[in-house]
N, C-alpha and C positions, 0 to 999 in steps of 0.2 A: 539500204533496207527497202525491199519492194513494197508495193501498196498492200498486197495480201498479208504480209507479215505485220505491217503497221495496223491493219484492220483487226487482225487477230489479237494483237497486244492491247489495242483500245477496248476490245470486247472483254478481255480478261480484267482490265482495270475497272470497267463499269460493273462487272459482276461482283468483283471483290468489294467495291464501294457499297453496293447494295447489301452485301452479305454482312459486313462488319461495321458499316457506318463510316461517314466521311472523316470524322475526327480520328478514330482509331486507324483508319486506312492511311491517312496522311502521316501520322506518327510512325506507323510501321514502315511506310515507304521510305521515310527519312532514315530510319534505323537500318533498313535493308541496304541502303546506299553506302553505309559505313561499315558493313559487315566485313570480316577478314577475308583472306584469300580464297576460302572455299567458295565464295560467291563470285569470285573474279578470276577463275582459272587456276586455282591451287590444286590440292589433292582431289582426285576423282571421287564422286559420290553419286548415290542413287538419286534420280530425279523424282521418284515417286514415294519416298519415305523420309521421315526424320525421327530422331530419338529425343524424348523429353523425360525429365525427372521432376515430378510434382514436389512442391514444398510440403512439409509435414502438415497433414490435415487438409490439404488443398484438394478440391474436387474439380477436375477438368472437364466433366461431362458436358456442361453447358457450352464451354468454349469449343469442344470437339464438334458438337452439334451445330453451332453457329457457323463454323468453317466447313462443315460437311466432311469432317475427317473421321476415319474409322480406326479404332484401336485394334491392331493386328495381334499384338502380344503384350502382356504385362508381367513383370517379374517382382513379386512381393519380396523375395529374398535379396533383391538388388535395389532396395530403396524405392520400389514401385516404378522402376524405369518402364516406359511405354514405347513400343514401336508403332508409329502412326503412318497410316496410308493416306497420302494426299490426294485430293481430287485432281483430275487431269489438268485443270486450268490454274492450279496454285503453284507458283514458283517456290522452290525450296527456301531461298533466302527470305522471301516475304513471309512464309509460314513461320520460320524460325523467329523473325522479328516480332510477329504478332504474339507468339508465346512468351518471348522475352519481356515484351511490354505489358503483358497481362498481370505480371506480378505473382503468378501462381506456380511458377516453375523455378527450380534451382538452376537448370540449364536446358537449352534446346540446341540440338546440333544436327548436322547432316549425317546420313548413314554412309560413311566413307567406304570406298571400295579398296580392298587390300589384295595383295598377291603373294604367292609362295616365294620363299627366298631360296631359290635354287640357282646355282651358277651354271652357265651354259658350257663351261669348259670341261666336258666329260672325257676322260683320258683312256679308258679301256686298258688298264695295265694289269696287274696281277691279283692278289688275293686280299685277305682281310688284315692289312697291315695296321689298321687303327687299333685292332684288338691285340695283335702280336707281331711287332715289327722286328724282323731279324735281318733287316737290310736287303730284303728280297728284291727291291726295285732300286737299289743304289742309295736308299735312304739311310737314316741313322738308326742303327739297332737300338731297340728298347724305346724308340720314340713312339710309344703307344700308351694305352691306359692300363697296362699290366693285367689284362683279362685272364689269361691262363693261371697266373698266380692267385688272382682273386677267386677264380672258380674252384680252387682247392678249398676255399673257405665256404663259399655259397654260390650256386649258379642258378637257383630257382627262386622265383617270387610268385608262386602260384596263387597266393592269397591277395595279391595286389592288382588293382585295376589301373591301367594307364590309358587315359583317353587321348587318342591321336586325333586332334581337330585339324582336318586337312581336306584332301580331295576324295576321301573314302579309302577303302582297302579292298583288294581282290580277295573275297572271303574263301575262295576255293584253292588258293595258292598252297602248294605242297609244304611250304615252310611257314605258313601263317595260320592255316585253318584250325589246327589243334590248339593254338594259343589265342584265338578270338574269344573275347568276353561273350557270355551267353546270358541274356536277360532272364532272370528267374521267373518274371511275370509273363514271359512269352514262350516258355519252354515247358517240358514235361507233358502231362495230359490233363484234360479238363474233366468235369464231373461225369462225362460219358465214357471216359477212358480214351478219348481221341487225342491224337498228337496236336499240341497247341502251336508248334512251330509253323510259321508261314501258312496259317489257316484262314487268312483274310479277315481276322478280327483283332480288335484292340483289347487283348486279354487283360492287360494291366491298367487300362483306363487312363492312359497318359496322353491320349490324343494321337498316338502313332500306331498304325496297324503293322503288326509283324516286325517290330523293332527288336529283332532277335539278337543282333550284334551291334546295334547302334541306330543312327538316324541320318537321313538326308534332310538337313534343315532348309535347303534351298526350295524344295518342293513339298516339305512337310510329310515325307515318306519314311518308312522303316527299312529302306533298302539303300544303304550308303555305298553304292557301286562306284568304283574308282574309274573314271573315264579320262584320267590324265596320267597317273602313275606316281605322282609325288608322294601321296599318302601311303601307298603300298611300299615304296622304297623306305620311307621313314619308319614304318611299322616293322620292317625286317631288321632294321638296326636296333630298335628297342628290344624286339623279342622274336626274331626268327627262331624256329624250333631247333633246339640243340640236341646233338647226339641221335639224330634220326636218319643218318646215312645219306642225306641229300642236301644239296644247296649250301646255304650259308648258316651262320648261327648269330643270334642276337646277343646283346650284352646280357640279357636275362634269357636262359634257355627255356624256362617256363614262366609265363606271366599272362595276365588277362588283358588283352588289348581291345579297348572299346573303339569302334569305328564311328567317328562323327564327321560328317561331310558338310562343309560350307563353301569350299572352293570348287568352282566349276571346271569344265573341260579345258579351259584356258588358264586354270589356277588363279582365277580371280574370285573374290567373294565379298559379301557385305558384312559390316560390323553387326547388324541386327541378327544375322544368321550365326555369326560367331558367338554372340551372346546366348542364343538359343542352345548352342552346343555346350557352352560352359555351364549353363543352368542344368542341362540334362545330365552332364557329367557329375555335377554336385548332387543331383537328386538320386543318382544311381550308385553312389558310393565310390567314385574314382578317388584315388589318392594322389595321382600325378596327371598333369595335362601337358602334352607336347604341342608347342605352337611354333612350327617352322615356317612362319610367315610374318609379315609386317609391312609398314610403310613409313616413309618420311613425309612430314607435313603436319597438318593440324591434328591436335590431340583429340581423343574421344573420351569424354568423361563417363559416358555410359559403359564403354568397354572397361575402363579403369574400375568402375563400380562392380562390374561383373567379376573381374579378377579378384578384387578385394573380397567379394562375397565368397568366392572359392577359397580364399585364404582363411576366412572365418570358419569354413567347414574343414579346415586342415589340409587343403589341397596345395601342392607345390606346382607352380606354373613355370615350366622351362621354355624359354623363348630364344629364338635365333636373333643375333644382333645385326645381321645384314651383310651383304656382299659387295659393298660399294667403296671400300677403303675410306670410310668416313669416320671422323671422331664423333661418336654419339654423345659425348659430354657437351659438345657445342651445337650439334645438330641431331637431336634425339630421334631414335627410331622407335616407333610405337608398335607393339606394346612393350618391347624388351626394356625400354628406358623408363617406364613408369616407376615411380618411387614407392614400391610396395615390397614388403619384406618376404612375400611368398614367391616373388619372381626371381628366377635364376637366368641371367642373360649370358649367352654362350657365343664365343668367337671360334674360329676354325684354325687348325694347324695342319701342316703337311707331313709327309713321311720323313722329311728331314728334321722334324720336331721344331719347326719354326712357324710363326704365325703366317697364314696364307696371305699372299700379296694382295688378294682381293677382299680379305676379311675386314669388316668394320671393327672398331675397337672403342675403348673408353675407360680411362683410368678410374672413373667413379661409377660409370653406368653399365659396364660389362664386367661380369663376375669372374669368369674363367674361360679357358679354351678347351677344345676336344678335337679329335681327328675329324677333318671335314673335306679333305681333297681326295678325289678318286676313290670313293667308297663303294664297294660292291654290296648290293643288297637286292631284294626282290623287285621284280618288274610286274606290271599289271597286264601284260599282253597275253600270257598263257599261265597255266598253273605251275609251270616249271621254268619260267623265264627269270633272268637276272640281268642287272646292268650296273654300270658305274655312274655315279653322279657326284658333283662337288658343290659345296656350299655350306653356309652355317646351318642350313636346313638339315644337313647330314651330321654336323657336330652336335646339334641339340639333342637328338634321340640317344646319342651315347650317354649324355648326362641324365636324360629321363630314365633310361634303363638302369643306370647306376642308382638313381633315387629309388627305383622299385626294389632293387636288391637290399638297399639300406633299410627301407621301411619294413621289409620282411624280416631282416635280421634283428632290427631294433624296434619292435612294434610299440614300445612305450614312448618312443621319442615323439616330440612335437614336430610339426613340419619345419620349424625353424632349427631345431636340433639336427634334423636330417640334413638340411642345407649347410649348416655349420660343419658337419662331418665332411661333406664334399669339399667345401671351400678351404678348410684348414689342413687338408692333406694333399693338395696339388703338388705336382713337380714343377719347381720354378724354372723358367726358361728365359734366357737373356732377351730373346726377341719379344717376350711378353711383358718385360719390365716397363711399367708406365702405360701399358696398353689395356690392362684390366685390373680389377681390384686385387686379385690374388697374385698376379704376375705369373700364373702357373697353368699347367695343363692337367686335366683330370687324371687321377691315379686311383683306379677302382680298388686295388688291393689295399692300399693305405686307408682308404675310406672305410672298407669293411673291417679292417683290423681295429679301427678306432684310434683315438688319440691318448688312451689311458694305459697303453701297454698290455692289453688283455691277451691272453694266450689263445691261440687258434686251436679249435677242436678238430683234430685230424680225422675224426669219424663223421664229420658233417655230411660228406657225400663223396662220390667217386672223383678221381682225378680229372683235370679239366681239359682233356683233349677231345673235342667233339669228333665223332666218327665220320670219316669219309666226306670232308668238306670238299665240294667240287667247285669248278669254275663256272663261267658263263655258259648258258645253254642256248 
């Protein structure tokens, strides 16, 4: 270590001693030395933020002031979890130790950095086999979610909001624009009769200007522009517009897709921004959240609290289980492995109707599988571009779209009843035995029919062949 670095460290130590006192500094210093791997090269985290949850009735204002820490965000509906901005000279591990030793918090933790769960092995083969597999690529016929059969029952969920928490969505894409959620507080006209969309004002008073289709939590903006492509691809699987004569079709032909961006152009994002997106989705009435991202490593209690708060609001949280061929029972992936009853963890299958060789799994921590290899969907580069991607990121929105259709068909169901319909009607596969709770792959038709032998109303809607599905452009 050179002299300049040593001098800087010594200055930091002296400033912290003066700020918090010698006794508290010494105690916190000792605790910081014993902190887990996040302070010693474990999972990546932001160096300028931490997350804390006050104990009931505790007031952290004096401690914040003592340490020179700013509260960036607070979430009353998530147990008053706070996102804290650290001074430039305050190490993350040291700040966490101080809060832990104060006795005022239930937990203090780093703001971990997560990444999208997309596999790099994109194959560029044929069509939407995950929805309707006829062996078109040499795969196993009917190794799909039985979408055409299901669409004879129901193909629209126009009354359901699915929040895609990801890299954003290309809002002008030909197969997505008509299905994007529109914030009622930022649409229509104002008292002067002027258009309120993109007018440079925060019409609904929620802190975001022009959050017409969602938010960019990274920069606190109302423009969740996709600068990576992952979110646009995921959105197309959930709800690419059906029967419009162009492009692809999603699991739900019509649905309200809320665009919530917390992953950047490299598909990395901070937990604090994910929490902001979850809280926004809750506040705006989303029924399903799609989370095609995660990380292996230290747990985040704050994120767990946020997902639990979503469950308290009746929101299903559909999460990717990872692309690392790892047993999540012994090496949990966050957040898919959180023990919460509103989480549905999803593995990936191939067109041979087998678990993908790269998919993670877990007999108790992964719920089911869905098509996830070589999936064609929308791309973010132009308004008419499409591409293939593989990953549990692609499997997850198949399940999220299915949840949307179920919540529309059975509006009186609780979130848990919707999940149970999904999990109790999977198609069992030998390759999934012992790899997930159900041992099966999503079957949308069976889920929509229900488990009580109900009769299908043939007059629900038109037959389920979307017009003129085209290939990659």
